[in-house]
DRENKOL-934521 format. One record per atom (N, C-alpha, C, CB): residue in one letter; chain; atom name; x negated, y, z. Coordinates in nm, 2 decimals. Glycine has a CB too. Layout:
N
   residu   chaine   atome       c1       c2       c3
        a        A      CA        X        Y        Z
...
***
This chain:
156
   residu   chaine   atome       c1       c2       c3
        m        A       N    -1.34    -1.02     1.65
        m        A      CA    -1.23    -1.00     1.57
        m        A       C    -1.15    -0.87     1.62
        m        A      CB    -1.14    -1.12     1.56
        k        A       N    -1.14    -0.87     1.76
        k        A      CA    -1.07    -0.76     1.82
        k        A       C    -1.14    -0.62     1.79
        k        A      CB    -1.06    -0.78     1.97
        s        A       N    -1.28    -0.62     1.80
        s        A      CA    -1.35    -0.50     1.77
        s        A       C    -1.34    -0.46     1.63
        s        A      CB    -1.50    -0.52     1.81
        r        A       N    -1.33    -0.55     1.53
        r        A      CA    -1.31    -0.52     1.39
        r        A       C    -1.17    -0.45     1.37
        r        A      CB    -1.32    -0.65     1.30
        f        A       N    -1.07    -0.50     1.44
        f        A      CA    -0.94    -0.44     1.43
        f        A       C    -0.94    -0.30     1.49
        f        A      CB    -0.83    -0.53     1.51
        i        A       N    -1.01    -0.28     1.60
        i        A      CA    -1.02    -0.15     1.66
        i        A       C    -1.09    -0.05     1.57
        i        A      CB    -1.09    -0.15     1.80
        v        A       N    -1.20    -0.10     1.50
        v        A      CA    -1.27    -0.01     1.41
        v        A       C    -1.18     0.03     1.29
        v        A      CB    -1.40    -0.08     1.36
        g        A       N    -1.11    -0.07     1.24
        g        A      CA    -1.02    -0.04     1.13
        g        A       C    -0.91     0.06     1.16
        g        A      CB    -0.95    -0.17     1.08
        v        A       N    -0.85     0.04     1.28
        v        A      CA    -0.75     0.13     1.32
        v        A       C    -0.80     0.27     1.34
        v        A      CB    -0.68     0.08     1.45
        t        A       N    -0.92     0.28     1.40
        t        A      CA    -0.99     0.41     1.43
        t        A       C    -1.02     0.48     1.29
        t        A      CB    -1.12     0.39     1.51
        f        A       N    -1.07     0.40     1.20
        f        A      CA    -1.10     0.46     1.06
        f        A       C    -0.97     0.51     1.00
        f        A      CB    -1.16     0.35     0.97
        v        A       N    -0.87     0.44     1.00
        v        A      CA    -0.74     0.49     0.94
        v        A       C    -0.69     0.61     1.01
        v        A      CB    -0.64     0.37     0.94
        t        A       N    -0.70     0.61     1.14
        t        A      CA    -0.65     0.72     1.22
        t        A       C    -0.73     0.85     1.19
        t        A      CB    -0.66     0.69     1.37
        l        A       N    -0.86     0.83     1.18
        l        A      CA    -0.95     0.95     1.14
        l        A       C    -0.92     1.00     1.00
        l        A      CB    -1.09     0.91     1.15
        l        A       N    -0.90     0.91     0.91
        l        A      CA    -0.86     0.95     0.77
        l        A       C    -0.73     1.03     0.77
        l        A      CB    -0.86     0.83     0.68
        t        A       N    -0.63     0.98     0.85
        t        A      CA    -0.50     1.04     0.86
        t        A       C    -0.51     1.18     0.92
        t        A      CB    -0.41     0.96     0.94
        l        A       N    -0.59     1.19     1.02
        l        A      CA    -0.61     1.32     1.09
        l        A       C    -0.68     1.43     1.00
        l        A      CB    -0.69     1.31     1.22
        t        A       N    -0.77     1.38     0.91
        t        A      CA    -0.83     1.48     0.83
        t        A       C    -0.74     1.54     0.73
        t        A      CB    -0.95     1.41     0.75
        g        A       N    -0.63     1.47     0.70
        g        A      CA    -0.53     1.52     0.60
        g        A       C    -0.43     1.61     0.67
        g        A      CB    -0.46     1.41     0.53
        c        A       N    -0.41     1.60     0.80
        c        A      CA    -0.31     1.67     0.88
        c        A       C    -0.35     1.82     0.88
        c        A      CB    -0.30     1.62     1.02
        g        A       N    -0.25     1.90     0.86
        g        A      CA    -0.28     2.05     0.87
        g        A       C    -0.35     2.11     0.75
        g        A      CB    -0.35     2.08     1.00
        s        A       N    -0.37     2.03     0.65
        s        A      CA    -0.44     2.08     0.53
        s        A       C    -0.34     2.16     0.45
        s        A      CB    -0.51     1.97     0.46
        d        A       N    -0.39     2.27     0.40
        d        A      CA    -0.30     2.35     0.31
        d        A       C    -0.33     2.31     0.16
        d        A      CB    -0.33     2.50     0.33
        d        A       N    -0.42     2.21     0.14
        d        A      CA    -0.44     2.17     0.00
        d        A       C    -0.32     2.11    -0.06
        d        A      CB    -0.56     2.08    -0.01
        v        A       N    -0.31     2.13    -0.19
        v        A      CA    -0.20     2.06    -0.27
        v        A       C    -0.26     1.93    -0.33
        v        A      CB    -0.14     2.15    -0.38
        k        A       N    -0.17     1.85    -0.38
        k        A      CA    -0.21     1.73    -0.44
        k        A       C    -0.31     1.76    -0.55
        k        A      CB    -0.09     1.65    -0.50
        p        A       N    -0.42     1.68    -0.56
        p        A      CA    -0.53     1.70    -0.65
        p        A       C    -0.48     1.69    -0.80
        p        A      CB    -0.64     1.61    -0.63
        k        A       N    -0.54     1.77    -0.88
        k        A      CA    -0.51     1.76    -1.03
        k        A       C    -0.57     1.63    -1.08
        k        A      CB    -0.56     1.88    -1.11
        a        A       N    -0.49     1.57    -1.17
        a        A      CA    -0.54     1.44    -1.23
        a        A       C    -0.66     1.48    -1.32
        a        A      CB    -0.43     1.37    -1.31
        g        A       N    -0.75     1.39    -1.33
        g        A      CA    -0.87     1.41    -1.41
        g        A       C    -0.99     1.35    -1.35
        g        A      CB    -0.89     1.56    -1.44
        s        A       N    -1.06     1.43    -1.27
        s        A      CA    -1.19     1.38    -1.22
        s        A       C    -1.17     1.26    -1.13
        s        A      CB    -1.26     1.49    -1.14
        d        A       N    -1.06     1.25    -1.06
        d        A      CA    -1.03     1.13    -0.97
        d        A       C    -1.02     1.00    -1.06
        d        A      CB    -0.90     1.15    -0.89
        r        A       N    -0.94     1.02    -1.17
        r        A      CA    -0.92     0.90    -1.26
        r        A       C    -1.05     0.87    -1.33
        r        A      CB    -0.81     0.94    -1.37
        k        A       N    -1.13     0.97    -1.37
        k        A      CA    -1.26     0.95    -1.43
        k        A       C    -1.35     0.87    -1.34
        k        A      CB    -1.32     1.08    -1.48
        t        A       N    -1.34     0.90    -1.21
        t        A      CA    -1.43     0.83    -1.12
        t        A       C    -1.39     0.68    -1.12
        t        A      CB    -1.41     0.88    -0.97
        v        A       N    -1.26     0.65    -1.12
        v        A      CA    -1.22     0.50    -1.12
        v        A       C    -1.26     0.44    -1.26
        v        A      CB    -1.07     0.49    -1.11
        e        A       N    -1.25     0.51    -1.37
        e        A      CA    -1.29     0.46    -1.50
        e        A       C    -1.44     0.44    -1.50
        e        A      CB    -1.25     0.56    -1.61
        a        A       N    -1.52     0.53    -1.43
        a        A      CA    -1.67     0.51    -1.43
        a        A       C    -1.70     0.38    -1.35
        a        A      CB    -1.73     0.63    -1.36
        y        A       N    -1.62     0.35    -1.25
        y        A      CA    -1.64     0.23    -1.17
        y        A       C    -1.63     0.11    -1.26
        y        A      CB    -1.54     0.22    -1.05
        v        A       N    -1.52     0.10    -1.34
        v        A      CA    -1.50    -0.01    -1.43
        v        A       C    -1.62    -0.02    -1.53
        v        A      CB    -1.37     0.00    -1.50
        d        A       N    -1.66     0.10    -1.58
        d        A      CA    -1.77     0.10    -1.68
        d        A       C    -1.90     0.05    -1.61
        d        A      CB    -1.80     0.25    -1.73
        a        A       N    -1.92     0.09    -1.48
        a        A      CA    -2.04     0.04    -1.41
        a        A       C    -2.04    -0.11    -1.39
        a        A      CB    -2.05     0.11    -1.28
        l        A       N    -1.92    -0.17    -1.37
        l        A      CA    -1.91    -0.31    -1.36
        l        A       C    -1.93    -0.38    -1.49
        l        A      CB    -1.76    -0.35    -1.31
        n        A       N    -1.87    -0.33    -1.59
        n        A      CA    -1.89    -0.39    -1.73
        n        A       C    -2.04    -0.38    -1.77
        n        A      CB    -1.81    -0.31    -1.83
        e        A       N    -2.11    -0.27    -1.74
        e        A      CA    -2.25    -0.25    -1.78
        e        A       C    -2.35    -0.31    -1.67
        e        A      CB    -2.28    -0.10    -1.79
        r        A       N    -2.29    -0.37    -1.57
        r        A      CA    -2.37    -0.43    -1.46
        r        A       C    -2.47    -0.33    -1.41
        r        A      CB    -2.44    -0.55    -1.51
        d        A       N    -2.43    -0.20    -1.38
        d        A      CA    -2.51    -0.09    -1.34
        d        A       C    -2.50    -0.06    -1.19
        d        A      CB    -2.47     0.03    -1.42
        a        A       N    -2.59    -0.12    -1.11
        a        A      CA    -2.58    -0.10    -0.97
        a        A       C    -2.61     0.04    -0.93
        a        A      CB    -2.69    -0.19    -0.90
        n        A       N    -2.70     0.11    -1.00
        n        A      CA    -2.72     0.25    -0.97
        n        A       C    -2.60     0.34    -0.98
        n        A      CB    -2.83     0.31    -1.06
        a        A       N    -2.52     0.31    -1.08
        a        A      CA    -2.39     0.39    -1.10
        a        A       C    -2.30     0.36    -0.99
        a        A      CB    -2.33     0.35    -1.24
        l        A       N    -2.29     0.24    -0.94
        l        A      CA    -2.21     0.21    -0.82
        l        A       C    -2.25     0.29    -0.70
        l        A      CB    -2.21     0.06    -0.79
        l        A       N    -2.38     0.30    -0.68
        l        A      CA    -2.44     0.37    -0.57
        l        A       C    -2.39     0.52    -0.58
        l        A      CB    -2.59     0.37    -0.56
        k        A       N    -2.40     0.58    -0.69
        k        A      CA    -2.35     0.72    -0.71
        k        A       C    -2.20     0.73    -0.68
        k        A      CB    -2.39     0.77    -0.85
        l        A       N    -2.12     0.64    -0.73
        l        A      CA    -1.98     0.64    -0.71
        l        A       C    -1.94     0.63    -0.56
        l        A      CB    -1.91     0.54    -0.80
        d        A       N    -2.02     0.54    -0.49
        d        A      CA    -1.99     0.52    -0.35
        d        A       C    -2.05     0.63    -0.27
        d        A      CB    -2.04     0.38    -0.31
        g        A       N    -2.16     0.68    -0.31
        g        A      CA    -2.23     0.79    -0.23
        g        A       C    -2.32     0.73    -0.13
        g        A      CB    -2.13     0.87    -0.16
        a        A       N    -2.34     0.60    -0.12
        a        A      CA    -2.43     0.53    -0.03
        a        A       C    -2.58     0.55    -0.07
        a        A      CB    -2.39     0.39    -0.01
        r        A       N    -2.67     0.54     0.02
        r        A      CA    -2.81     0.55    -0.01
        r        A       C    -2.89     0.45     0.08
        r        A      CB    -2.87     0.69     0.02
        g        A       N    -3.01     0.41     0.03
        g        A      CA    -3.09     0.33     0.11
        g        A       C    -3.10     0.18     0.06
        g        A      CB    -3.05     0.33     0.26
        p        A       N    -3.20     0.11     0.12
        p        A      CA    -3.22    -0.03     0.07
        p        A       C    -3.10    -0.12     0.09
        p        A      CB    -3.34    -0.08     0.14
        a        A       N    -3.03    -0.10     0.21
        a        A      CA    -2.91    -0.19     0.23
        a        A       C    -2.80    -0.16     0.13
        a        A      CB    -2.86    -0.17     0.37
        a        A       N    -2.78    -0.03     0.10
        a        A      CA    -2.68     0.00     0.00
        a        A       C    -2.72    -0.05    -0.14
        a        A      CB    -2.66     0.15    -0.01
        e        A       N    -2.85    -0.05    -0.17
        e        A      CA    -2.90    -0.10    -0.30
        e        A       C    -2.87    -0.25    -0.31
        e        A      CB    -3.05    -0.07    -0.32
        r        A       N    -2.90    -0.32    -0.20
        r        A      CA    -2.87    -0.47    -0.20
        r        A       C    -2.72    -0.49    -0.22
        r        A      CB    -2.92    -0.53    -0.07
        d        A       N    -2.64    -0.41    -0.14
        d        A      CA    -2.49    -0.43    -0.15
        d        A       C    -2.44    -0.40    -0.29
        d        A      CB    -2.42    -0.34    -0.05
        a        A       N    -2.49    -0.30    -0.36
        a        A      CA    -2.45    -0.27    -0.49
        a        A       C    -2.48    -0.38    -0.59
        a        A      CB    -2.52    -0.13    -0.54
        q        A       N    -2.60    -0.44    -0.57
        q        A      CA    -2.64    -0.55    -0.66
        q        A       C    -2.55    -0.67    -0.63
        q        A      CB    -2.79    -0.59    -0.64
        k        A       N    -2.51    -0.69    -0.51
        k        A      CA    -2.42    -0.80    -0.47
        k        A       C    -2.28    -0.78    -0.54
        k        A      CB    -2.40    -0.81    -0.32
        v        A       N    -2.23    -0.66    -0.54
        v        A      CA    -2.10    -0.63    -0.60
        v        A       C    -2.12    -0.66    -0.75
        v        A      CB    -2.06    -0.48    -0.58
        i        A       N    -2.23    -0.61    -0.81
        i        A      CA    -2.25    -0.64    -0.96
        i        A       C    -2.25    -0.79    -0.99
        i        A      CB    -2.38    -0.57    -1.01
        n        A       N    -2.32    -0.86    -0.90
        n        A      CA    -2.33    -1.01    -0.92
        n        A       C    -2.20    -1.07    -0.91
        n        A      CB    -2.43    -1.07    -0.82
        e        A       N    -2.11    -1.02    -0.82
        e        A      CA    -1.98    -1.09    -0.80
        e        A       C    -1.88    -1.04    -0.90
        e        A      CB    -1.93    -1.06    -0.66
        k        A       N    -1.88    -0.91    -0.94
        k        A      CA    -1.77    -0.86    -1.02
        k        A       C    -1.81    -0.81    -1.16
        k        A      CB    -1.70    -0.75    -0.95
        g        A       N    -1.94    -0.80    -1.18
        g        A      CA    -1.99    -0.73    -1.31
        g        A       C    -1.99    -0.82    -1.43
        g        A      CB    -2.13    -0.68    -1.28
        g        A       N    -2.00    -0.75    -1.55
        g        A      CA    -2.02    -0.82    -1.67
        g        A       C    -1.90    -0.89    -1.72
        g        A      CB    -2.13    -0.91    -1.66
        r        A       N    -1.78    -0.86    -1.68
        r        A      CA    -1.66    -0.93    -1.73
        r        A       C    -1.59    -0.87    -1.85
        r        A      CB    -1.56    -0.94    -1.61
        g        A       N    -1.64    -0.76    -1.89
        g        A      CA    -1.58    -0.69    -2.01
        g        A       C    -1.44    -0.65    -1.98
        g        A      CB    -1.58    -0.79    -2.13
        l        A       N    -1.42    -0.58    -1.87
        l        A      CA    -1.28    -0.54    -1.82
        l        A       C    -1.22    -0.43    -1.92
        l        A      CB    -1.29    -0.49    -1.68
        e        A       N    -1.10    -0.45    -1.95
        e        A      CA    -1.02    -0.35    -2.03
        e        A       C    -0.91    -0.31    -1.94
        e        A      CB    -0.96    -0.42    -2.17
        v        A       N    -0.92    -0.18    -1.90
        v        A      CA    -0.82    -0.12    -1.81
        v        A       C    -0.68    -0.12    -1.87
        v        A      CB    -0.86     0.02    -1.76
        e        A       N    -0.58    -0.17    -1.80
        e        A      CA    -0.44    -0.16    -1.84
        e        A       C    -0.37    -0.05    -1.77
        e        A      CB    -0.37    -0.29    -1.82
        g        A       N    -0.42    -0.02    -1.64
        g        A      CA    -0.35     0.08    -1.57
        g        A       C    -0.44     0.12    -1.45
        g        A      CB    -0.22     0.04    -1.52
        i        A       N    -0.43     0.25    -1.41
        i        A      CA    -0.49     0.30    -1.29
        i        A       C    -0.38     0.38    -1.22
        i        A      CB    -0.62     0.39    -1.32
        q        A       N    -0.35     0.35    -1.10
        q        A      CA    -0.26     0.42    -1.02
        q        A       C    -0.33     0.48    -0.89
        q        A      CB    -0.14     0.33    -0.98
        i        A       N    -0.32     0.61    -0.88
        i        A      CA    -0.39     0.67    -0.76
        i        A       C    -0.28     0.73    -0.68
        i        A      CB    -0.49     0.77    -0.80
        d        A       N    -0.27     0.69    -0.55
        d        A      CA    -0.17     0.74    -0.46
        d        A       C    -0.25     0.81    -0.34
        d        A      CB    -0.08     0.63    -0.40
        y        A       N    -0.21     0.94    -0.31
        y        A      CA    -0.27     1.01    -0.21
        y        A       C    -0.19     1.00    -0.08
        y        A      CB    -0.29     1.17    -0.25
        d        A       N    -0.20     0.88    -0.03
        d        A      CA    -0.11     0.84     0.09
        d        A       C    -0.18     0.88     0.22
        d        A      CB    -0.09     0.69     0.09
        l        A       N    -0.30     0.93     0.22
        l        A      CA    -0.36     0.98     0.34
        l        A       C    -0.40     1.13     0.33
        l        A      CB    -0.49     0.89     0.37
        g        A       N    -0.34     1.20     0.24
        g        A      CA    -0.37     1.34     0.23
        g        A       C    -0.43     1.37     0.09
        g        A      CB    -0.47     1.39     0.33
        p        A       N    -0.45     1.50     0.06
        p        A      CA    -0.50     1.54    -0.07
        p        A       C    -0.64     1.49    -0.11
        p        A      CB    -0.48     1.68    -0.09
        d        A       N    -0.72     1.45    -0.01
        d        A      CA    -0.86     1.42    -0.03
        d        A       C    -0.88     1.27    -0.01
        d        A      CB    -0.94     1.49     0.06
        t        A       N    -0.78     1.19     0.02
        t        A      CA    -0.80     1.05     0.05
        t        A       C    -0.68     0.97     0.00
        t        A      CB    -0.83     1.02     0.20
        g        A       N    -0.71     0.86    -0.07
        g        A      CA    -0.60     0.78    -0.12
        g        A       C    -0.64     0.65    -0.16
        g        A      CB    -0.53     0.85    -0.24
        s        A       N    -0.56     0.58    -0.24
        s        A      CA    -0.59     0.44    -0.29
        s        A       C    -0.58     0.44    -0.44
        s        A      CB    -0.50     0.34    -0.22
        a        A       N    -0.68     0.38    -0.50
        a        A      CA    -0.68     0.36    -0.64
        a        A       C    -0.66     0.21    -0.67
        a        A      CB    -0.81     0.41    -0.70
        k        A       N    -0.55     0.19    -0.75
        k        A      CA    -0.52     0.05    -0.79
        k        A       C    -0.55     0.03    -0.94
        k        A      CB    -0.37     0.01    -0.76
        i        A       N    -0.63    -0.07    -0.97
        i        A      CA    -0.68    -0.09    -1.10
        i        A       C    -0.62    -0.23    -1.15
        i        A      CB    -0.83    -0.10    -1.11
        t        A       N    -0.56    -0.22    -1.27
        t        A      CA    -0.51    -0.35    -1.33
        t        A       C    -0.59    -0.35    -1.47
        t        A      CB    -0.36    -0.36    -1.35
        a        A       N    -0.64    -0.47    -1.50
        a        A      CA    -0.72    -0.49    -1.62
        a        A       C    -0.71    -0.63    -1.66
        a        A      CB    -0.87    -0.44    -1.60
        k        A       N    -0.77    -0.66    -1.78
        k        A      CA    -0.79    -0.79    -1.83
        k        A       C    -0.94    -0.81    -1.86
        k        A      CB    -0.70    -0.82    -1.95
        d        A       N    -0.99    -0.92    -1.83
        d        A      CA    -1.13    -0.94    -1.87
        d        A       C    -1.14    -0.99    -2.01
        d        A      CB    -1.20    -1.05    -1.77
        s        A       N    -1.26    -1.02    -2.06
        s        A      CA    -1.29    -1.05    -2.20
        s        A       C    -1.23    -1.19    -2.24
        s        A      CB    -1.44    -1.06    -2.23
        k        A       N    -1.19    -1.27    -2.14
        k        A      CA    -1.13    -1.40    -2.16
        k        A       C    -0.98    -1.39    -2.15
        k        A      CB    -1.18    -1.50    -2.06
        g        A       N    -0.92    -1.27    -2.12
        g        A      CA    -0.78    -1.25    -2.11
        g        A       C    -0.72    -1.27    -1.97
        g        A      CB    -0.71    -1.35    -2.20
        a        A       N    -0.81    -1.30    -1.87
        a        A      CA    -0.76    -1.32    -1.74
        a        A       C    -0.73    -1.19    -1.67
        a        A      CB    -0.87    -1.40    -1.65
        g        A       N    -0.63    -1.19    -1.59
        g        A      CA    -0.59    -1.06    -1.52
        g        A       C    -0.69    -1.03    -1.41
        g        A      CB    -0.45    -1.08    -1.46
        y        A       N    -0.70    -0.90    -1.39
        y        A      CA    -0.79    -0.85    -1.28
        y        A       C    -0.72    -0.74    -1.21
        y        A      CB    -0.93    -0.80    -1.34
        r        A       N    -0.72    -0.74    -1.08
        r        A      CA    -0.66    -0.64    -1.00
        r        A       C    -0.76    -0.60    -0.88
        r        A      CB    -0.52    -0.68    -0.94
        e        A       N    -0.76    -0.47    -0.85
        e        A      CA    -0.85    -0.43    -0.74
        e        A       C    -0.79    -0.30    -0.68
        e        A      CB    -0.99    -0.42    -0.78
        s        A       N    -0.80    -0.29    -0.55
        s        A      CA    -0.76    -0.16    -0.49
        s        A       C    -0.88    -0.11    -0.41
        s        A      CB    -0.64    -0.18    -0.39
        l        A       N    -0.91     0.02    -0.43
        l        A      CA    -1.02     0.08    -0.36
        l        A       C    -0.97     0.21    -0.30
        l        A      CB    -1.13     0.11    -0.46
        t        A       N    -1.04     0.26    -0.19
        t        A      CA    -1.02     0.38    -0.13
        t        A       C    -1.09     0.49    -0.21
        t        A      CB    -1.05     0.38     0.02
        i        A       N    -1.02     0.60    -0.24
        i        A      CA    -1.09     0.71    -0.31
        i        A       C    -1.08     0.83    -0.22
        i        A      CB    -1.01     0.74    -0.45
        t        A       N    -1.20     0.90    -0.21
        t        A      CA    -1.20     1.02    -0.13
        t        A       C    -1.27     1.13    -0.20
        t        A      CB    -1.28     0.99     0.01
        r        A       N    -1.24     1.26    -0.16
        r        A      CA    -1.30     1.37    -0.22
        r        A       C    -1.38     1.45    -0.12
        r        A      CB    -1.19     1.47    -0.28
        d        A       N    -1.50     1.48    -0.16
        d        A      CA    -1.59     1.56    -0.08
        d        A       C    -1.62     1.68    -0.16
        d        A      CB    -1.72     1.48    -0.04
        g        A       N    -1.55     1.79    -0.13
        g        A      CA    -1.57     1.91    -0.21
        g        A       C    -1.50     1.89    -0.34
        g        A      CB    -1.72     1.95    -0.23
        k        A       N    -1.58     1.89    -0.45
        k        A      CA    -1.53     1.87    -0.59
        k        A       C    -1.56     1.73    -0.63
        k        A      CB    -1.58     1.97    -0.68
        q        A       N    -1.64     1.65    -0.55
        q        A      CA    -1.69     1.52    -0.59
        q        A       C    -1.60     1.41    -0.54
        q        A      CB    -1.83     1.50    -0.55
        w        A       N    -1.56     1.32    -0.62
        w        A      CA    -1.48     1.20    -0.58
        w        A       C    -1.57     1.08    -0.56
        w        A      CB    -1.37     1.17    -0.69
        h        A       N    -1.54     1.00    -0.46
        h        A      CA    -1.62     0.88    -0.43
        h        A       C    -1.52     0.77    -0.41
        h        A      CB    -1.71     0.90    -0.30
        l        A       N    -1.57     0.65    -0.44
        l        A      CA    -1.49     0.53    -0.41
        l        A       C    -1.56     0.44    -0.30
        l        A      CB    -1.48     0.44    -0.54
        a        A       N    -1.48     0.38    -0.22
        a        A      CA    -1.54     0.29    -0.12
        a        A       C    -1.56     0.16    -0.18
        a        A      CB    -1.45     0.28     0.01
        i        A       N    -1.68     0.14    -0.24
        i        A      CA    -1.70     0.02    -0.32
        i        A       C    -1.79    -0.09    -0.24
        i        A      CB    -1.78     0.05    -0.44
        l        A       N    -1.89    -0.04    -0.17
        l        A      CA    -1.98    -0.12    -0.10
        l        A       C    -1.93    -0.17     0.03
        l        A      CB    -2.12    -0.05    -0.09
        p        A       N    -1.97    -0.29     0.07
        p        A      CA    -1.94    -0.34     0.21
        p        A       C    -1.99    -0.25     0.31
        p        A      CB    -1.99    -0.48     0.23
        v        A       N    -1.93    -0.25     0.43
        v        A      CA    -1.97    -0.17     0.54
        v        A       C    -2.08    -0.25     0.61
        v        A      CB    -1.86    -0.13     0.63
        s        A       N    -2.20    -0.19     0.64
        s        A      CA    -2.30    -0.25     0.71
        s        A       C    -2.27    -0.25     0.86
        s        A      CB    -2.44    -0.19     0.69
        t        A       N    -2.30    -0.36     0.93
        t        A      CA    -2.28    -0.37     1.07
        t        A       C    -2.41    -0.35     1.15
        t        A      CB    -2.22    -0.51     1.11
        p        A       N    -2.40    -0.33     1.28
        p        A      CA    -2.52    -0.30     1.35
        p        A       C    -2.62    -0.42     1.34
        p        A      CB    -2.49    -0.28     1.50
        d        A       N    -2.58    -0.54     1.32
        d        A      CA    -2.67    -0.65     1.31
        d        A       C    -2.73    -0.66     1.18
        d        A      CB    -2.60    -0.78     1.35
        g        A       N    -2.70    -0.57     1.08
        g        A      CA    -2.76    -0.57     0.95
        g        A       C    -2.69    -0.65     0.85
        g        A      CB    -2.90    -0.63     0.96
        s        A       N    -2.58    -0.72     0.89
        s        A      CA    -2.50    -0.79     0.79
        s        A       C    -2.40    -0.70     0.73
        s        A      CB    -2.43    -0.91     0.86
        s        A       N    -2.35    -0.74     0.62
        s        A      CA    -2.25    -0.66     0.55
        s        A       C    -2.12    -0.72     0.55
        s        A      CB    -2.30    -0.63     0.40
        k        A       N    -2.02    -0.64     0.57
        k        A      CA    -1.88    -0.69     0.57
        k        A       C    -1.80    -0.60     0.48
        k        A      CB    -1.82    -0.71     0.71
        t        A       N    -1.70    -0.66     0.42
        t        A      CA    -1.61    -0.57     0.34
        t        A       C    -1.52    -0.49     0.43
        t        A      CB    -1.52    -0.66     0.25
        p        A       N    -1.49    -0.36     0.39
        p        A      CA    -1.40    -0.28     0.47
        p        A       C    -1.28    -0.35     0.52
        p        A      CB    -1.37    -0.15     0.40
        a        A       N    -1.23    -0.32     0.64
        a        A      CA    -1.11    -0.38     0.69
        a        A       C    -0.99    -0.34     0.60
        a        A      CB    -1.08    -0.34     0.83
        g        A       N    -0.90    -0.44     0.58
        g        A      CA    -0.78    -0.41     0.51
        g        A       C    -0.68    -0.33     0.59
        g        A      CB    -0.71    -0.54     0.47
        t        A       N    -0.58    -0.28     0.53
        t        A      CA    -0.48    -0.20     0.60
        t        A       C    -0.35    -0.28     0.62
        t        A      CB    -0.45    -0.07     0.52
        t        A       N    -0.34    -0.41     0.58
        t        A      CA    -0.22    -0.49     0.60
        t        A       C    -0.25    -0.58     0.72
        t        A      CB    -0.19    -0.57     0.48
        f        A       N    -0.14    -0.62     0.78
        f        A      CA    -0.14    -0.71     0.90
        f        A       C    -0.17    -0.85     0.85
        f        A      CB    -0.02    -0.71     0.98
        p        A       N    -0.25    -0.93     0.93
        p        A      CA    -0.27    -1.07     0.89
        p        A       C    -0.14    -1.14     0.89
        p        A      CB    -0.37    -1.13     0.99
        s        A       N    -0.13    -1.25     0.81
        s        A      CA    -0.01    -1.32     0.79
        s        A       C     0.04    -1.39     0.92
        s        A      CB    -0.03    -1.43     0.68
        d        A       N    -0.05    -1.41     1.01
        d        A      CA    -0.01    -1.48     1.14
        d        A       C     0.01    -1.38     1.25
        d        A      CB    -0.12    -1.58     1.18
        a        A       N     0.02    -1.25     1.22
        a        A      CA     0.04    -1.15     1.32
        a        A       C     0.18    -1.16     1.37
        a        A      CB     0.02    -1.01     1.26
        v        A       N     0.20    -1.14     1.50
        v        A      CA     0.33    -1.14     1.57
        v        A       C     0.37    -1.00     1.59
        v        A      CB     0.32    -1.22     1.71
        s        A       N     0.49    -0.97     1.55
        s        A      CA     0.54    -0.83     1.57
        s        A       C     0.56    -0.80     1.71
        s        A      CB     0.67    -0.82     1.49
        a        A       N     0.53    -0.68     1.75
        a        A      CA     0.54    -0.64     1.89
        a        A       C     0.69    -0.63     1.93
        a        A      CB     0.48    -0.50     1.91
        s        A       N     0.78    -0.62     1.84
        s        A      CA     0.92    -0.61     1.87
        s        A       C     0.99    -0.75     1.89
        s        A      CB     0.99    -0.53     1.77
        k        A       N     0.92    -0.85     1.84
        k        A      CA     0.97    -0.99     1.85
        k        A       C     0.95    -1.04     1.99
        k        A      CB     0.91    -1.08     1.75
        p        A       N     1.05    -1.09     2.05
        p        A      CA     1.03    -1.15     2.18
        p        A       C     0.96    -1.29     2.16
        p        A      CB     1.17    -1.17     2.26
        t        A       N     0.87    -1.32     2.25
        t        A      CA     0.80    -1.45     2.25
        t        A       C     0.85    -1.53     2.36
        t        A      CB     0.65    -1.43     2.26
        s        A       N     0.86    -1.66     2.33
        s        A      CA     0.91    -1.75     2.43
        s        A       C     0.79    -1.79     2.52
        s        A      CB     0.97    -1.88     2.37
        g        A       N     0.82    -1.80     2.65
        g        A      CA     0.71    -1.82     2.74
        g        A       C     0.73    -1.91     2.85
        g        A      CB     0.66    -1.70     2.79
***
């Protein structure tokens, strides 16, 4: 658990550093939003190959992970109600928040990391593979509910 936390902190730190010192301005709306819309379309169409292209991952493990995402989230007939993209880690990295309703009227919400590589936008869709070959979802950026604040004194 401790190593997962360290990996998560390292990842966020690296993403933050890549945005530091950049002279780029905030990206123009358009291709970033279309990438998120393409993700919803891929889910609705149960298209694992489209997920692979949006994520940028390759190989047999990525193919299995894409199919797993399709099996878990695909085919719901999602109708997008809103897409909010915040570039909180620089002009090339941010978070995309999707709100939608499925074909049965149930609400659907999802947040994904969106990154730009040149002119191409990608979404972090697939689980991260670990050295042992298992797949785990990317670490969250919020503290666990049982976390103790460093500024709180503990009784001892």
